[in-house]
C-alpha positions, -999 to 999 in steps of 0.1 A, spaced: 160 792 -365 160 756 -361 134 737 -342 145 727 -299 152 689 -303 133 682 -273 102 688 -284 114 667 -325 92 638 -317 114 596 -310 92 576 -332 75 578 -362 37 559 -367 25 549 -390 -7 561 -403 -13 538 -433 -45 517 -431 -25 483 -430 -35 451 -406 -3 471 -386 -18 500 -384 -16 523 -351 20 501 -348 55 517 -337 79 511 -367 95 505 -338 80 481 -326 70 463 -358 113 464 -370 113 443 -329 92 421 -333 99 411 -369 135 405 -353 121 385 -331 101 365 -350 130 360 -373 147 346 -340 124 324 -329 120 305 -363 166 305 -361 159 293 -330 137 261 -341 159 252 -372 187 249 -353 169 233 -323 159 203 -350 193 197 -365 203 190 -323 168 166 -323 184 149 -353 216 149 -343 204 132 -317 183 111 -334 215 102 -355 237 95 -325 216 74 -306 211 51 -335 245 50 -338 253 40 -297 220 14 -302 244 -2 -334 272 -10 -317 257 -14 -285 232 -42 -301 268 -60 -321 279 -55 -287 257 -78 -272 246 -107 -305 288 -105 -295 287 -117 -262 256 -136 -272 277 -155 -298 301 -165 -272 288 -174 -244 266 -208 -268 295 -210 -285 311 -218 -242 286 -224 -221 306 -247 -200 330 -211 -194 298 -192 -193 290 -216 -160 319 -213 -147 322 -177 -147 290 -170 -133 301 -193 -102 335 -173 -105 314 -139 -103 289 -150 -75 327 -159 -51 335 -129 -55 306 -106 -55 310 -112 -19 346 -120 -16 337 -77 -30 314 -73 1 336 -82 26 367 -66 13 338 -35 10 334 -49 53 368 -41 57 370 -11 39 341 11 54 355 0 91 390 11 81 373 46 72 348 44 107 381 38 128 407 60 114 385 88 108 401 123 125 433 109 110 423 105 78 399 138 80 433 160 98 464 136 77 468 139 39 501 117 47 469 88 60 445 90 33 470 90 5 485 56 22 445 48 34 441 51 -7 474 36 -18 459 5 3 422 -3 -11 421 19 -43 431 -6 -68 426 -27 -51 393 -21 -58 390 -11 -90 409 -38 -100 384 -58 -85 357 -47 -98 369 -44 -127 373 -87 -130 340 -90 -117 325 -65 -144 342 -90 -174 332 -121 -154 297 -111 -149 296 -100 -185 309 -134 -199 282 -151 -171 254 -171 -186 218 -163 -178 196 -188 -187 162 -180 -193 168 -140 -201 167 -128 -231 198 -113 -256 
């Protein structure tokens, strides 16, 4: 006659006198697995940190090189750099006025912009490219501008 399966133990308990006495074998296996997984996570995190450091060094080196080249250009063309600064200041005022006109247009035609896709497309076509180009030109002029008493 075979023993009734409902009376068989589900876990084997180790009764030896080692440090893990009293722990179930399945608990030990789970604990060892968790420790191994945590170690893998730590190794992966260390690799990610190393890659981020290398990426940061690459980006910093490129930025320093760009700043150095820009500084050399400004030193070689001081008058043009001053003219770029003046132009950037003027264009900044133009941009401010343009943005004022754009916001007034939005306030005036709010309902039409919300309700009609045609009006929204017209608005974007009218103001979008001009704003994008204006921002691009202003950015270039600002980068090439002469800035006295500023570390490069």
